[in-house]
MARTIVO-255819 format. One line per field, with one value per residue (C-alpha): residue in one letter; residue number from 1; z, x, y. Coordinates in pm, 1 decimal, m for minus. Last residue first. Layout:
residues N
aa a,...
i NUM,...
w Z,...
u X,...
v Y,...
//
This chain:
residues 174
aa a,t,n,s,w,l,g,g,m,s,e,s,t,r,n,r,d,r,a,a,v,t,n,n,s,g,n,a,e,v,r,v,p,v,f,g,f,a,i,q,s,l,v,i,q,s,m,f,e,q,l,g,r,h,v,g,q,m,p,g,r,i,r,c,n,n,e,l,t,c,a,d,g,s,e,d,t,h,v,v,l,s,c,c,q,t,l,k,s,p,g,d,i,a,e,i,i,d,v,l,r,i,a,d,a,s,k,a,l,r,y,g,g,q,a,g,r,v,s,t,v,l,e,h,r,v,l,l,n,l,v,g,s,m,v,p,l,p,i,g,s,v,e,a,l,k,r,a,s,l,t,a,p,a,r,a,l,e,s,l,a,v,l,a,y,d,a,k,r,t,l,a,l,m
i 174,173,172,171,170,169,168,167,166,165,164,163,162,161,160,159,158,157,156,155,154,153,152,151,150,149,148,147,146,145,144,143,142,141,140,139,138,137,136,135,134,133,132,131,130,129,128,127,126,125,124,123,122,121,120,119,118,117,116,115,114,113,112,111,110,109,108,107,106,105,104,103,102,101,100,99,98,97,96,95,94,93,92,91,90,89,88,87,86,85,84,83,82,81,80,79,78,77,76,75,74,73,72,71,70,69,68,67,66,65,64,63,62,61,60,59,58,57,56,55,54,53,52,51,50,49,48,47,46,45,44,43,42,41,40,39,38,37,36,35,34,33,32,31,30,29,28,27,26,25,24,23,22,21,20,19,18,17,16,15,14,13,12,11,10,9,8,7,6,5,4,3,2,1
w m10878.1,m10781.8,m10798.3,m10528.9,m10504.5,m10186.3,m10092.9,m9759.9,m9888.5,m9794.9,m10023.2,m10296.7,m10312.2,m10238.7,m10530.9,m10535.2,m10189.3,m10011.4,m9941.2,m10194.0,m10140.0,m10460.4,m10560.7,m10904.2,m11220.5,m11478.2,m11515.6,m11308.0,m11019.2,m10896.3,m10527.2,m10308.3,m10578.5,m10451.3,m10488.4,m10301.5,m10549.5,m10657.1,m10638.4,m10831.0,m11078.8,m11140.8,m11272.6,m11123.5,m11380.0,m11503.7,m11146.7,m11114.9,m11451.1,m11354.2,m11017.6,m11176.2,m11439.4,m11158.9,m10963.3,m11282.7,m11337.4,m10981.3,m11045.1,m11357.6,m11205.7,m10875.5,m10959.2,m11060.1,m11208.6,m11515.5,m11365.0,m11049.6,m11173.3,m11283.0,m11539.8,m11428.8,m11532.3,m11190.1,m11119.2,m11181.7,m11520.6,m11688.1,m12049.0,m12123.0,m12066.5,m11691.1,m11461.4,m11436.5,m11218.3,m10972.8,m10915.4,m11225.5,m11303.2,m11629.2,m11579.0,m11242.4,m11315.7,m11633.0,m11528.7,m11201.2,m11375.7,m11652.9,m11402.0,m11209.1,m11527.1,m11673.1,m11878.7,m11595.2,m11500.7,m11848.4,m12071.3,m12074.6,m11708.7,m11632.7,m11563.9,m11536.1,m11738.7,m11650.9,m11726.8,m12017.6,m12111.0,m12053.1,m11961.0,m12041.4,m11810.5,m11868.9,m12196.1,m12081.0,m12120.2,m11940.4,m11643.0,m11634.0,m11632.5,m11358.4,m11141.2,m11188.2,m11108.7,m10796.6,m10678.4,m10733.0,m10557.7,m10245.6,m10188.6,m9924.8,m10136.7,m10138.8,m10183.0,m10435.9,m10651.5,m10627.3,m10725.7,m11014.1,m11139.4,m11152.5,m11448.9,m11376.7,m11176.8,m10978.1,m10857.4,m11123.6,m11094.8,m10717.3,m10790.4,m11050.9,m10805.5,m10528.7,m10763.7,m10898.1,m10545.8,m10467.7,m10789.0,m10683.9,m10336.3,m10488.6,m10449.6,m10211.0,m10226.5,m9894.3
u 19835.8,20186.1,20365.7,20133.5,20001.6,19924.9,20268.3,20446.9,20722.8,20528.4,20255.9,20511.8,20563.3,20905.2,21121.7,21318.7,21461.0,21455.4,21701.2,21949.1,22206.2,22381.0,22741.9,22796.6,22994.4,22955.9,23319.9,23271.1,23146.1,22788.6,22731.3,22443.7,22226.0,21870.4,21716.6,21391.5,21127.8,20969.6,21292.5,21507.3,21219.8,21192.8,21550.2,21865.3,22139.6,22016.6,22003.7,22376.5,22455.8,22255.5,22424.3,22767.6,22677.2,22576.3,22895.5,23095.4,22892.0,22972.1,23344.5,23336.4,23133.8,23328.5,23575.7,23312.7,23458.7,23235.2,22945.7,22905.3,22626.4,22403.2,22164.6,21823.6,21514.2,21345.2,21411.4,21786.5,21953.9,22224.7,22115.3,22000.9,22166.4,22135.9,22435.4,22518.6,22221.1,22315.5,22218.7,22003.3,21712.7,21516.3,21139.8,20971.6,20723.7,20863.4,21217.9,21186.0,21055.6,21310.7,21600.4,21472.7,21488.9,21201.6,21332.0,21349.3,20990.7,20898.8,20714.2,20394.7,20328.6,19963.0,19663.9,19292.6,19060.2,18893.3,18548.3,18679.3,18956.2,19328.8,19562.8,19929.3,20221.6,20575.1,20477.7,20556.1,20193.3,20078.7,20313.4,20181.2,19820.1,19910.3,20045.6,19731.5,19504.9,19709.8,19671.2,19294.4,19270.0,19459.7,19770.0,19717.0,19903.4,19648.8,19347.8,19505.3,19616.8,19265.2,19106.7,19347.6,19243.6,19482.9,19577.2,19681.7,19940.1,20042.1,20409.5,20522.4,20196.9,20254.1,20612.2,20485.5,20237.5,20496.2,20754.1,20506.2,20408.1,20780.3,20800.7,20493.3,20632.2,20947.4,21257.6,21521.1,21872.7,21984.5
v m11228.5,m11345.6,m11005.4,m10884.7,m10529.3,m10338.0,m10219.9,m10257.8,m10477.1,m10791.7,m10665.9,m10611.4,m10986.2,m11118.0,m11224.8,m10897.7,m10965.2,m10634.9,m10360.3,m10491.3,m10215.7,m10144.6,m10089.2,m9947.9,m9985.0,m9711.1,m9622.1,m9298.4,m9510.0,m9494.5,m9516.3,m9628.7,m9763.8,m9842.3,m10185.9,m10155.2,m10278.5,m9953.3,m9755.7,m10000.4,m10060.8,m9687.0,m9657.7,m9504.6,m9457.9,m9121.6,m8992.3,m9067.1,m8897.3,m8592.0,m8573.8,m8601.5,m8334.0,m8098.0,m8164.3,m8090.6,m7768.8,m7680.1,m7727.3,m7511.2,m7225.2,m7221.8,m6948.7,m6692.4,m6372.3,m6330.1,m6535.7,m6331.6,m6100.1,m6392.9,m6262.4,m6139.6,m6333.2,m6306.2,m6674.8,m6632.4,m6608.5,m6810.5,m6824.6,m7183.3,m7524.2,m7484.2,m7527.9,m7155.3,m7080.6,m7346.1,m7712.8,m7715.6,m7933.8,m7944.5,m7937.8,m8005.5,m8293.4,m8451.1,m8352.4,m8546.6,m8856.6,m8842.2,m8802.4,m9108.2,m9320.8,m9515.8,m9808.4,m10070.6,m9979.1,m10101.3,m9857.9,m9651.2,m9750.8,m9806.1,m9589.5,m9657.2,m9868.1,m10201.7,m10061.7,m9853.1,m9618.7,m9677.4,m9392.0,m9423.7,m9335.0,m9218.7,m9047.6,m8692.1,m8588.6,m8900.0,m8823.5,m8468.9,m8591.3,m8842.7,m8563.7,m8360.2,m8652.3,m8732.0,m8372.8,m8377.4,m8719.9,m8618.0,m8837.3,m9102.4,m9358.3,m9640.9,m9404.5,m9171.6,m9462.3,m9610.1,m9280.2,m9231.5,m9569.0,m9855.3,m10076.6,m10432.2,m10634.5,m10332.3,m10304.9,m10060.9,m9865.6,m9827.4,m9707.4,m9463.3,m9312.3,m9276.0,m9131.3,m8887.0,m8785.9,m8711.4,m8506.2,m8310.8,m8254.5,m8106.2,m8324.0,m8202.0,m8070.3,m7917.5
//
């Protein structure tokens, strides 16, 4: 089963809170509202700053905020900022095809699924490239993305509602 790492999951939680927040939020406040331990939240925020998805603001009203619009932050960028480039199988990476120990794949020369799996990998990457933070933060999650770029979405919540009514702490009408 494909699954996000816990750190990538925490990054999505933190970024979603920042997307809904009317102002900067401290790492402590983000940890408090999300239930993520402060040292872990601080580490995740540092990675997000390093990858220019979040900026830190100094001062009395300081904290963290999105570095760009939630509509411009793609799911694939978030995951790669935390976990590095993804690969479905060894032969899907852009580098030499080795496993975690650094050994080359012994099946590659005779592998009949390499091409199809690379196609699946490209499809997953394309799908995750079309999902943006605002869709996650405000409950508009694409169900299916067509090859031609059109998609069907499930509008899980009315976008005009406040985030507090969606289970978040921050109101869009501050």
